[in-house]
Each structure stands twice: as C-alpha cells, then as structure tokens.
All heavy atoms as TSV, in Angstrom:
chain	resi	resn	atom	element	x	y	z
A	1	MET	N	N	33.984	-27.142	-50.338
A	1	MET	CA	C	32.809	-27.900	-50.749
A	1	MET	C	C	32.311	-28.756	-49.573
A	1	MET	O	O	31.119	-28.851	-49.328
A	1	MET	CB	C	33.021	-28.716	-51.993
A	1	MET	CG	C	31.839	-29.460	-52.472
A	1	MET	SD	S	30.653	-28.284	-53.090
A	1	MET	CE	C	29.355	-29.333	-53.654
A	2	PHE	N	N	33.216	-29.355	-48.857
A	2	PHE	CA	C	32.831	-30.187	-47.709
A	2	PHE	C	C	32.112	-29.381	-46.660
A	2	PHE	O	O	31.097	-29.855	-46.073
A	2	PHE	CB	C	34.121	-30.861	-47.111
A	2	PHE	CG	C	33.909	-31.554	-45.847
A	2	PHE	CD1	C	33.248	-32.798	-45.809
A	2	PHE	CD2	C	34.275	-31.059	-44.624
A	2	PHE	CE1	C	32.954	-33.442	-44.620
A	2	PHE	CE2	C	34.031	-31.699	-43.428
A	2	PHE	CZ	C	33.443	-32.910	-43.404
A	3	TRP	N	N	32.579	-28.166	-46.349
A	3	TRP	CA	C	32.017	-27.425	-45.311
A	3	TRP	C	C	30.627	-26.897	-45.714
A	3	TRP	O	O	29.746	-26.679	-44.828
A	3	TRP	CB	C	32.897	-26.222	-44.907
A	3	TRP	CG	C	34.175	-26.640	-44.200
A	3	TRP	CD1	C	35.406	-26.687	-44.730
A	3	TRP	CD2	C	34.174	-27.359	-42.951
A	3	TRP	NE1	N	36.248	-27.282	-43.802
A	3	TRP	CE2	C	35.544	-27.707	-42.705
A	3	TRP	CE3	C	33.249	-27.666	-41.989
A	3	TRP	CZ2	C	35.943	-28.289	-41.578
A	3	TRP	CZ3	C	33.657	-28.299	-40.853
A	3	TRP	CH2	C	34.976	-28.619	-40.571
A	4	LYS	N	N	30.399	-26.657	-46.976
A	4	LYS	CA	C	29.041	-26.286	-47.411
A	4	LYS	C	C	28.068	-27.422	-47.176
A	4	LYS	O	O	26.846	-27.129	-46.787
A	4	LYS	CB	C	29.088	-25.899	-48.936
A	4	LYS	CG	C	29.735	-24.587	-49.220
A	4	LYS	CD	C	29.623	-24.258	-50.741
A	4	LYS	CE	C	30.402	-22.915	-50.992
A	4	LYS	NZ	N	30.329	-22.624	-52.379
A	5	ILE	N	N	28.481	-28.620	-47.441
A	5	ILE	CA	C	27.573	-29.772	-47.252
A	5	ILE	C	C	27.277	-29.996	-45.725
A	5	ILE	O	O	26.198	-30.141	-45.374
A	5	ILE	CB	C	28.208	-31.064	-47.813
A	5	ILE	CG1	C	28.328	-30.938	-49.360
A	5	ILE	CG2	C	27.420	-32.312	-47.403
A	5	ILE	CD1	C	29.056	-32.023	-50.033
A	6	VAL	N	N	28.363	-29.819	-44.948
A	6	VAL	CA	C	28.139	-29.914	-43.487
A	6	VAL	C	C	27.249	-28.861	-42.978
A	6	VAL	O	O	26.362	-29.117	-42.139
A	6	VAL	CB	C	29.558	-29.829	-42.746
A	6	VAL	CG1	C	29.371	-29.765	-41.264
A	6	VAL	CG2	C	30.360	-31.069	-43.105
A	7	LEU	N	N	27.450	-27.631	-43.473
A	7	LEU	CA	C	26.544	-26.549	-43.059
A	7	LEU	C	C	25.065	-26.732	-43.444
A	7	LEU	O	O	24.150	-26.479	-42.785
A	7	LEU	CB	C	27.048	-25.168	-43.699
A	7	LEU	CG	C	26.246	-23.964	-43.298
A	7	LEU	CD1	C	26.332	-23.765	-41.799
A	7	LEU	CD2	C	26.760	-22.757	-44.029
A	8	ALA	N	N	24.895	-27.237	-44.685
A	8	ALA	CA	C	23.488	-27.528	-45.148
A	8	ALA	C	C	22.895	-28.602	-44.314
A	8	ALA	O	O	21.729	-28.468	-44.003
A	8	ALA	CB	C	23.595	-27.955	-46.686
A	9	VAL	N	N	23.576	-29.600	-44.034
A	9	VAL	CA	C	23.091	-30.726	-43.180
A	9	VAL	C	C	22.723	-30.164	-41.772
A	9	VAL	O	O	21.631	-30.472	-41.211
A	9	VAL	CB	C	24.025	-31.878	-43.081
A	9	VAL	CG1	C	23.611	-32.981	-42.039
A	9	VAL	CG2	C	24.165	-32.581	-44.493
A	10	ALA	N	N	23.553	-29.387	-41.246
A	10	ALA	CA	C	23.319	-28.819	-39.911
A	10	ALA	C	C	22.115	-27.879	-39.939
A	10	ALA	O	O	21.315	-27.986	-38.976
A	10	ALA	CB	C	24.539	-27.965	-39.452
A	11	VAL	N	N	21.975	-27.066	-40.975
A	11	VAL	CA	C	20.786	-26.205	-41.101
A	11	VAL	C	C	19.512	-26.987	-41.183
A	11	VAL	O	O	18.483	-26.745	-40.502
A	11	VAL	CB	C	20.908	-25.198	-42.234
A	11	VAL	CG1	C	19.665	-24.507	-42.534
A	11	VAL	CG2	C	22.039	-24.184	-41.916
A	12	ILE	N	N	19.578	-28.046	-42.034
A	12	ILE	CA	C	18.363	-28.911	-42.176
A	12	ILE	C	C	18.003	-29.617	-40.888
A	12	ILE	O	O	16.856	-29.709	-40.467
A	12	ILE	CB	C	18.555	-29.858	-43.350
A	12	ILE	CG1	C	18.608	-29.142	-44.671
A	12	ILE	CG2	C	17.457	-30.942	-43.342
A	12	ILE	CD1	C	19.065	-30.017	-45.885
A	13	TRP	N	N	19.029	-30.052	-40.182
A	13	TRP	CA	C	18.841	-30.765	-38.892
A	13	TRP	C	C	18.183	-29.847	-37.862
A	13	TRP	O	O	17.267	-30.189	-37.123
A	13	TRP	CB	C	20.156	-31.264	-38.434
A	13	TRP	CG	C	20.103	-32.342	-37.289
A	13	TRP	CD1	C	19.026	-32.694	-36.610
A	13	TRP	CD2	C	21.194	-32.944	-36.696
A	13	TRP	NE1	N	19.341	-33.587	-35.677
A	13	TRP	CE2	C	20.686	-33.776	-35.699
A	13	TRP	CE3	C	22.589	-32.924	-36.869
A	13	TRP	CZ2	C	21.518	-34.554	-34.891
A	13	TRP	CZ3	C	23.371	-33.726	-36.112
A	13	TRP	CH2	C	22.854	-34.531	-35.149
A	14	ILE	N	N	18.700	-28.644	-37.764
A	14	ILE	CA	C	18.145	-27.613	-36.817
A	14	ILE	C	C	16.713	-27.356	-37.201
A	14	ILE	O	O	15.802	-27.253	-36.339
A	14	ILE	CB	C	19.002	-26.402	-36.740
A	14	ILE	CG1	C	20.337	-26.716	-36.118
A	14	ILE	CG2	C	18.325	-25.266	-36.019
A	14	ILE	CD1	C	21.434	-25.646	-36.187
A	15	ALA	N	N	16.407	-27.185	-38.475
A	15	ALA	CA	C	15.084	-26.796	-38.970
A	15	ALA	C	C	14.100	-27.950	-38.616
A	15	ALA	O	O	13.003	-27.666	-38.133
A	15	ALA	CB	C	15.051	-26.564	-40.497
A	16	LEU	N	N	14.545	-29.170	-38.793
A	16	LEU	CA	C	13.666	-30.308	-38.510
A	16	LEU	C	C	13.439	-30.470	-36.997
A	16	LEU	O	O	12.373	-30.831	-36.508
A	16	LEU	CB	C	14.253	-31.611	-39.039
A	16	LEU	CG	C	14.164	-31.776	-40.551
A	16	LEU	CD1	C	14.848	-33.058	-41.003
A	16	LEU	CD2	C	12.708	-31.757	-41.003
A	17	ALA	N	N	14.488	-30.126	-36.186
A	17	ALA	CA	C	14.347	-30.152	-34.739
A	17	ALA	C	C	13.318	-29.092	-34.282
A	17	ALA	O	O	12.477	-29.438	-33.409
A	17	ALA	CB	C	15.664	-29.900	-34.095
A	18	VAL	N	N	13.368	-27.901	-34.831
A	18	VAL	CA	C	12.425	-26.855	-34.498
A	18	VAL	C	C	10.973	-27.243	-34.860
A	18	VAL	O	O	10.048	-27.122	-34.096
A	18	VAL	CB	C	12.863	-25.539	-35.089
A	18	VAL	CG1	C	11.751	-24.486	-34.926
A	18	VAL	CG2	C	14.140	-25.052	-34.439
A	19	VAL	N	N	10.842	-27.729	-36.102
A	19	VAL	CA	C	9.463	-28.106	-36.570
A	19	VAL	C	C	8.961	-29.263	-35.736
A	19	VAL	O	O	7.793	-29.290	-35.359
A	19	VAL	CB	C	9.553	-28.504	-38.089
A	19	VAL	CG1	C	8.250	-29.177	-38.499
A	19	VAL	CG2	C	9.868	-27.242	-38.923
A	20	GLY	N	N	9.822	-30.198	-35.354
A	20	GLY	CA	C	9.462	-31.367	-34.579
A	20	GLY	C	C	8.964	-30.925	-33.204
A	20	GLY	O	O	7.946	-31.432	-32.627
A	21	ALA	N	N	9.698	-29.936	-32.589
A	21	ALA	CA	C	9.284	-29.499	-31.308
A	21	ALA	C	C	7.938	-28.717	-31.387
A	21	ALA	O	O	7.147	-28.831	-30.465
A	21	ALA	CB	C	10.349	-28.555	-30.742
A	22	LEU	N	N	7.716	-27.943	-32.418
A	22	LEU	CA	C	6.471	-27.194	-32.594
A	22	LEU	C	C	5.293	-28.190	-32.731
A	22	LEU	O	O	4.286	-28.024	-32.090
A	22	LEU	CB	C	6.572	-26.328	-33.792
A	22	LEU	CG	C	7.357	-25.019	-33.575
A	22	LEU	CD1	C	7.440	-24.186	-34.871
A	22	LEU	CD2	C	6.665	-24.134	-32.539
A	23	VAL	N	N	5.523	-29.210	-33.537
A	23	VAL	CA	C	4.450	-30.137	-33.764
A	23	VAL	C	C	4.124	-30.935	-32.519
A	23	VAL	O	O	2.936	-31.167	-32.163
A	23	VAL	CB	C	4.837	-31.197	-34.892
A	23	VAL	CG1	C	3.934	-32.388	-34.949
A	23	VAL	CG2	C	4.814	-30.453	-36.265
A	24	LYS	N	N	5.194	-31.301	-31.770
A	24	LYS	CA	C	4.978	-32.022	-30.482
A	24	LYS	C	C	4.273	-31.145	-29.493
A	24	LYS	O	O	3.358	-31.601	-28.749
A	24	LYS	CB	C	6.320	-32.503	-29.907
A	24	LYS	CG	C	6.207	-33.359	-28.707
A	24	LYS	CD	C	7.592	-33.819	-28.290
A	24	LYS	CE	C	7.495	-34.730	-27.077
A	24	LYS	NZ	N	8.817	-35.137	-26.653
A	25	GLY	N	N	4.612	-29.878	-29.472
A	25	GLY	CA	C	3.955	-28.983	-28.477
A	25	GLY	C	C	2.589	-28.566	-28.858
A	25	GLY	O	O	1.697	-28.407	-27.966
A	26	LEU	N	N	2.245	-28.450	-30.166
A	26	LEU	CA	C	0.956	-27.991	-30.585
A	26	LEU	C	C	-0.012	-29.096	-30.941
A	26	LEU	O	O	-1.122	-28.836	-31.315
A	26	LEU	CB	C	1.144	-27.043	-31.797
A	26	LEU	CG	C	1.970	-25.761	-31.438
A	26	LEU	CD1	C	2.078	-24.977	-32.721
A	26	LEU	CD2	C	1.233	-24.930	-30.438
A	27	PHE	N	N	0.409	-30.348	-30.835
A	27	PHE	CA	C	-0.414	-31.467	-31.273
A	27	PHE	C	C	-1.733	-31.554	-30.483
A	27	PHE	O	O	-2.804	-31.615	-31.110
A	27	PHE	CB	C	0.318	-32.818	-31.120
A	27	PHE	CG	C	-0.466	-33.966	-31.476
A	27	PHE	CD1	C	-0.763	-34.227	-32.779
A	27	PHE	CD2	C	-0.972	-34.848	-30.508
A	27	PHE	CE1	C	-1.562	-35.372	-33.147
A	27	PHE	CE2	C	-1.800	-35.888	-30.755
A	27	PHE	CZ	C	-2.073	-36.209	-32.139
A	28	TRP	N	N	-1.653	-31.448	-29.180
A	28	TRP	CA	C	-2.877	-31.589	-28.368
A	28	TRP	C	C	-3.814	-30.359	-28.548
A	28	TRP	O	O	-5.029	-30.514	-28.474
A	28	TRP	CB	C	-2.547	-31.833	-26.920
A	28	TRP	CG	C	-1.961	-33.190	-26.742
A	28	TRP	CD1	C	-0.690	-33.536	-26.383
A	28	TRP	CD2	C	-2.648	-34.434	-26.962
A	28	TRP	NE1	N	-0.537	-34.824	-26.381
A	28	TRP	CE2	C	-1.685	-35.468	-26.678
A	28	TRP	CE3	C	-3.911	-34.799	-27.342
A	28	TRP	CZ2	C	-2.067	-36.838	-26.829
A	28	TRP	CZ3	C	-4.268	-36.183	-27.461
A	28	TRP	CH2	C	-3.294	-37.119	-27.182
A	29	ILE	N	N	-3.198	-29.201	-28.794
A	29	ILE	CA	C	-4.055	-28.046	-29.053
A	29	ILE	C	C	-4.804	-28.261	-30.388
A	29	ILE	O	O	-5.910	-27.923	-30.455
A	29	ILE	CB	C	-3.153	-26.734	-29.072
A	29	ILE	CG1	C	-2.596	-26.472	-27.740
A	29	ILE	CG2	C	-4.018	-25.571	-29.542
A	29	ILE	CD1	C	-1.595	-25.341	-27.684
A	30	LEU	N	N	-4.140	-28.843	-31.333
A	30	LEU	CA	C	-4.815	-29.113	-32.618
A	30	LEU	C	C	-5.921	-30.110	-32.430
A	30	LEU	O	O	-6.964	-29.987	-33.018
A	30	LEU	CB	C	-3.741	-29.582	-33.626
A	30	LEU	CG	C	-4.329	-30.127	-34.957
A	30	LEU	CD1	C	-4.842	-28.890	-35.744
A	30	LEU	CD2	C	-3.212	-30.725	-35.763
A	31	VAL	N	N	-5.662	-31.151	-31.646
A	31	VAL	CA	C	-6.681	-32.234	-31.497
A	31	VAL	C	C	-7.890	-31.626	-30.742
A	31	VAL	O	O	-9.051	-31.863	-31.142
A	31	VAL	CB	C	-6.055	-33.434	-30.628
A	31	VAL	CG1	C	-7.090	-34.294	-30.091
A	31	VAL	CG2	C	-5.008	-34.132	-31.466
A	32	VAL	N	N	-7.676	-30.825	-29.695
A	32	VAL	CA	C	-8.729	-30.303	-28.887
A	32	VAL	C	C	-9.561	-29.340	-29.766
A	32	VAL	O	O	-10.789	-29.352	-29.834
A	32	VAL	CB	C	-8.247	-29.637	-27.667
A	32	VAL	CG1	C	-9.366	-28.799	-26.986
A	32	VAL	CG2	C	-7.699	-30.629	-26.680
A	33	SER	N	N	-8.870	-28.525	-30.572
A	33	SER	CA	C	-9.646	-27.576	-31.426
A	33	SER	C	C	-10.371	-28.319	-32.477
A	33	SER	O	O	-11.460	-27.838	-32.843
A	33	SER	CB	C	-8.660	-26.577	-32.074
A	33	SER	OG	O	-7.667	-27.208	-32.836
A	34	ALA	N	N	-9.869	-29.358	-33.032
A	34	ALA	CA	C	-10.599	-30.129	-34.040
A	34	ALA	C	C	-11.856	-30.760	-33.412
A	34	ALA	O	O	-12.895	-30.786	-34.078
A	34	ALA	CB	C	-9.699	-31.214	-34.649
A	35	VAL	N	N	-11.764	-31.303	-32.186
A	35	VAL	CA	C	-12.898	-31.879	-31.554
A	35	VAL	C	C	-13.972	-30.772	-31.241
A	35	VAL	O	O	-15.155	-30.990	-31.497
A	35	VAL	CB	C	-12.455	-32.621	-30.202
A	35	VAL	CG1	C	-13.718	-32.968	-29.401
A	35	VAL	CG2	C	-11.683	-33.852	-30.547
A	36	VAL	N	N	-13.514	-29.646	-30.749
A	36	VAL	CA	C	-14.488	-28.574	-30.471
A	36	VAL	C	C	-15.182	-28.102	-31.756
A	36	VAL	O	O	-16.393	-27.931	-31.772
A	36	VAL	CB	C	-13.764	-27.357	-29.759
A	36	VAL	CG1	C	-14.665	-26.181	-29.717
A	36	VAL	CG2	C	-13.324	-27.829	-28.407
A	37	PHE	N	N	-14.449	-27.957	-32.843
A	37	PHE	CA	C	-15.017	-27.542	-34.128
A	37	PHE	C	C	-16.022	-28.622	-34.619
A	37	PHE	O	O	-17.120	-28.226	-35.169
A	37	PHE	CB	C	-13.910	-27.266	-35.139
A	37	PHE	CG	C	-14.388	-26.792	-36.422
A	37	PHE	CD1	C	-14.960	-25.461	-36.479
A	37	PHE	CD2	C	-14.266	-27.433	-37.610
A	37	PHE	CE1	C	-15.381	-24.926	-37.721
A	37	PHE	CE2	C	-14.710	-26.977	-38.794
A	37	PHE	CZ	C	-15.325	-25.738	-38.831
A	38	GLY	N	N	-15.627	-29.869	-34.464
A	38	GLY	CA	C	-16.546	-30.917	-34.875
A	38	GLY	C	C	-17.885	-30.944	-34.085
A	38	GLY	O	O	-18.906	-31.086	-34.672
A	39	VAL	N	N	-17.705	-30.729	-32.810
A	39	VAL	CA	C	-19.005	-30.670	-31.938
A	39	VAL	C	C	-19.779	-29.436	-32.318
A	39	VAL	O	O	-21.025	-29.566	-32.396
A	39	VAL	CB	C	-18.557	-30.622	-30.426
A	39	VAL	CG1	C	-19.730	-30.271	-29.572
A	39	VAL	CG2	C	-17.941	-31.939	-30.024
A	40	TYR	N	N	-19.177	-28.331	-32.637
A	40	TYR	CA	C	-19.818	-27.126	-33.041
A	40	TYR	C	C	-20.590	-27.388	-34.333
A	40	TYR	O	O	-21.821	-27.053	-34.500
A	40	TYR	CB	C	-18.902	-25.983	-33.224
A	40	TYR	CG	C	-19.444	-24.822	-34.021
A	40	TYR	CD1	C	-20.388	-23.932	-33.407
A	40	TYR	CD2	C	-19.079	-24.549	-35.260
A	40	TYR	CE1	C	-20.977	-22.877	-34.109
A	40	TYR	CE2	C	-19.591	-23.465	-36.034
A	40	TYR	CZ	C	-20.571	-22.662	-35.386
A	40	TYR	OH	O	-21.064	-21.659	-36.091
A	41	LEU	N	N	-19.979	-28.017	-35.332
A	41	LEU	CA	C	-20.619	-28.331	-36.606
A	41	LEU	C	C	-21.790	-29.317	-36.393
A	41	LEU	O	O	-22.820	-29.217	-36.984
A	41	LEU	CB	C	-19.619	-28.843	-37.601
A	41	LEU	CG	C	-18.623	-27.880	-38.201
A	41	LEU	CD1	C	-17.704	-28.591	-39.135
A	41	LEU	CD2	C	-19.326	-26.740	-38.833
A	42	LEU	N	N	-21.613	-30.326	-35.525
A	42	LEU	CA	C	-22.665	-31.252	-35.231
A	42	LEU	C	C	-23.844	-30.595	-34.540
A	42	LEU	O	O	-24.979	-30.865	-34.932
A	42	LEU	CB	C	-22.088	-32.357	-34.316
A	42	LEU	CG	C	-23.037	-33.473	-33.927
A	42	LEU	CD1	C	-23.421	-34.223	-35.191
A	42	LEU	CD2	C	-22.459	-34.411	-32.911
A	43	ILE	N	N	-23.569	-29.725	-33.579
A	43	ILE	CA	C	-24.724	-29.000	-32.908
A	43	ILE	C	C	-25.465	-28.072	-33.915
A	43	ILE	O	O	-26.652	-28.098	-33.984
A	43	ILE	CB	C	-24.204	-28.254	-31.748
A	43	ILE	CG1	C	-23.749	-29.158	-30.649
A	43	ILE	CG2	C	-25.230	-27.267	-31.177
A	43	ILE	CD1	C	-23.085	-28.561	-29.462
A	44	LYS	N	N	-24.689	-27.452	-34.805
A	44	LYS	CA	C	-25.234	-26.566	-35.776
A	44	LYS	C	C	-26.079	-27.366	-36.793
A	44	LYS	O	O	-27.174	-26.887	-37.166
A	44	LYS	CB	C	-24.176	-25.747	-36.455
A	44	LYS	CG	C	-24.715	-24.669	-37.366
A	44	LYS	CD	C	-23.682	-23.751	-37.927
A	44	LYS	CE	C	-24.292	-22.808	-38.841
A	44	LYS	NZ	N	-23.317	-21.896	-39.304
A	45	ALA	N	N	-25.631	-28.507	-37.171
A	45	ALA	CA	C	-26.359	-29.265	-38.107
A	45	ALA	C	C	-27.626	-29.921	-37.505
A	45	ALA	O	O	-28.638	-30.077	-38.201
A	45	ALA	CB	C	-25.481	-30.429	-38.696
A	46	MET	N	N	-27.549	-30.272	-36.247
A	46	MET	CA	C	-28.692	-30.900	-35.558
A	46	MET	C	C	-29.721	-29.893	-35.025
A	46	MET	O	O	-30.865	-30.244	-34.774
A	46	MET	CB	C	-28.205	-31.714	-34.368
A	46	MET	CG	C	-27.247	-32.870	-34.791
A	46	MET	SD	S	-28.041	-34.048	-35.881
A	46	MET	CE	C	-29.017	-34.935	-34.725
A	47	SER	N	N	-29.353	-28.612	-34.956
A	47	SER	CA	C	-30.374	-27.684	-34.464
A	47	SER	C	C	-31.403	-27.412	-35.484
A	47	SER	O	O	-31.094	-27.319	-36.698
A	47	SER	CB	C	-29.617	-26.384	-34.015
A	47	SER	OG	O	-29.138	-25.672	-35.159
A	48	GLY	N	N	-32.581	-27.195	-35.032
A	48	GLY	CA	C	-33.684	-26.988	-35.929
A	48	GLY	C	C	-34.094	-25.482	-35.963
A	48	GLY	O	O	-35.220	-25.118	-35.897
A	49	SER	N	N	-33.077	-24.627	-36.102
A	49	SER	CA	C	-33.318	-23.175	-35.983
A	49	SER	C	C	-33.984	-22.729	-37.279
A	49	SER	O	O	-34.702	-21.731	-37.335
A	49	SER	CB	C	-32.078	-22.389	-35.789
A	49	SER	OG	O	-31.162	-22.573	-36.846
A	50	GLY	N	N	-33.739	-23.440	-38.381
A	50	GLY	CA	C	-34.347	-22.945	-39.662
A	50	GLY	C	C	-33.703	-21.774	-40.298
A	50	GLY	O	O	-34.229	-21.174	-41.240
A	51	GLU	N	N	-32.602	-21.344	-39.795
A	51	GLU	CA	C	-31.931	-20.204	-40.365
A	51	GLU	C	C	-31.299	-20.632	-41.702
A	51	GLU	O	O	-30.494	-21.526	-41.829
A	51	GLU	CB	C	-30.859	-19.749	-39.432
A	51	GLU	CG	C	-30.117	-18.467	-39.850
A	51	GLU	CD	C	-29.145	-17.996	-38.878
A	51	GLU	OE1	O	-29.418	-18.125	-37.643
A	51	GLU	OE2	O	-28.070	-17.476	-39.296
A	52	LYS	N	N	-31.634	-19.878	-42.773
A	52	LYS	CA	C	-31.197	-20.248	-44.117
A	52	LYS	C	C	-30.308	-19.079	-44.648
A	52	LYS	O	O	-30.480	-18.594	-45.734
A	52	LYS	CB	C	-32.338	-20.391	-45.049
A	52	LYS	CG	C	-33.293	-21.452	-44.580
A	52	LYS	CD	C	-32.825	-22.880	-44.792
A	52	LYS	CE	C	-33.886	-23.868	-44.606
A	52	LYS	NZ	N	-33.449	-25.088	-43.987
A	53	SER	N	N	-29.328	-18.562	-43.865
A	53	SER	CA	C	-28.564	-17.437	-44.253
A	53	SER	C	C	-27.383	-17.876	-45.131
A	53	SER	O	O	-26.596	-17.011	-45.589
A	53	SER	CB	C	-28.073	-16.701	-43.068
A	53	SER	OG	O	-27.208	-17.515	-42.295
A	54	ASP	N	N	-27.182	-19.162	-45.373
A	54	ASP	CA	C	-26.056	-19.666	-46.206
A	54	ASP	C	C	-26.280	-19.265	-47.616
A	54	ASP	O	O	-27.381	-19.284	-48.159
A	54	ASP	CB	C	-25.974	-21.178	-46.073
A	54	ASP	CG	C	-24.635	-21.636	-46.603
A	54	ASP	OD1	O	-23.795	-20.810	-46.929
A	54	ASP	OD2	O	-24.487	-22.921	-46.730
A	55	ILE	N	N	-25.233	-18.787	-48.262
A	55	ILE	CA	C	-25.410	-18.232	-49.639
A	55	ILE	C	C	-25.686	-19.343	-50.670
A	55	ILE	O	O	-26.175	-19.035	-51.775
A	55	ILE	CB	C	-24.155	-17.447	-50.104
A	55	ILE	CG1	C	-22.892	-18.290	-50.025
A	55	ILE	CG2	C	-23.981	-16.172	-49.245
A	55	ILE	CD1	C	-21.739	-17.633	-50.714
A	56	THR	N	N	-25.421	-20.594	-50.263
A	56	THR	CA	C	-25.724	-21.754	-51.198
A	56	THR	C	C	-27.174	-22.136	-51.209
A	56	THR	O	O	-27.552	-22.870	-52.035
A	56	THR	CB	C	-24.761	-22.931	-50.934
A	56	THR	OG1	O	-25.054	-23.315	-49.555
A	56	THR	CG2	C	-23.358	-22.561	-51.131
A	57	ARG	N	N	-27.874	-21.704	-50.186
A	57	ARG	CA	C	-29.269	-22.100	-50.120
A	57	ARG	C	C	-30.163	-20.861	-50.593
A	57	ARG	O	O	-30.045	-19.772	-50.083
A	57	ARG	CB	C	-29.655	-22.411	-48.653
A	57	ARG	CG	C	-28.863	-23.639	-48.125
A	57	ARG	CD	C	-29.235	-23.858	-46.672
A	57	ARG	NE	N	-28.370	-24.914	-46.124
A	57	ARG	CZ	C	-28.309	-25.198	-44.932
A	57	ARG	NH1	N	-28.993	-24.547	-44.019
A	57	ARG	NH2	N	-27.461	-26.169	-44.476
A	58	HIS	N	N	-31.093	-21.213	-51.458
A	58	HIS	CA	C	-32.006	-20.146	-51.939
A	58	HIS	C	C	-33.358	-20.422	-51.514
A	58	HIS	O	O	-33.883	-21.497	-51.540
A	58	HIS	CB	C	-31.884	-20.048	-53.439
A	58	HIS	CG	C	-30.514	-19.593	-53.871
A	58	HIS	ND1	N	-30.030	-18.329	-53.661
A	58	HIS	CD2	C	-29.527	-20.293	-54.552
A	58	HIS	CE1	C	-28.811	-18.232	-54.190
A	58	HIS	NE2	N	-28.493	-19.429	-54.696
C-alpha cells in the first residue's frame, strides 16, 4: 500500500511539472495571440465596411 501511494504522488508530481513547464513556455504565445485577436476584433468593429454577413443580423 505504501508503494502505491508513493507511486501516485510521483506520477502527480511529474504531471504537474510537465503542465507547469508547458504553461511557462506557452504563456507569452498566449498573451501575444490574445492581443492580436483583440486588435483584430477592434479593427473589425471600427471599420465602416457595412458588411452584414453575420447570421445574427437580418
């Protein structure tokens, strides 16, 4: 029983280490992509193209 608990703790520790490394590595990519998407939505909202192709607009 003791070794099952040790194994479970080791597996959880390794999983958290991998997830932490992925979050640390991909954080700035997420930030940059969020900023680019926000700028895109702002430009699209501010443009006066008059395109009404959205299905919610009739």
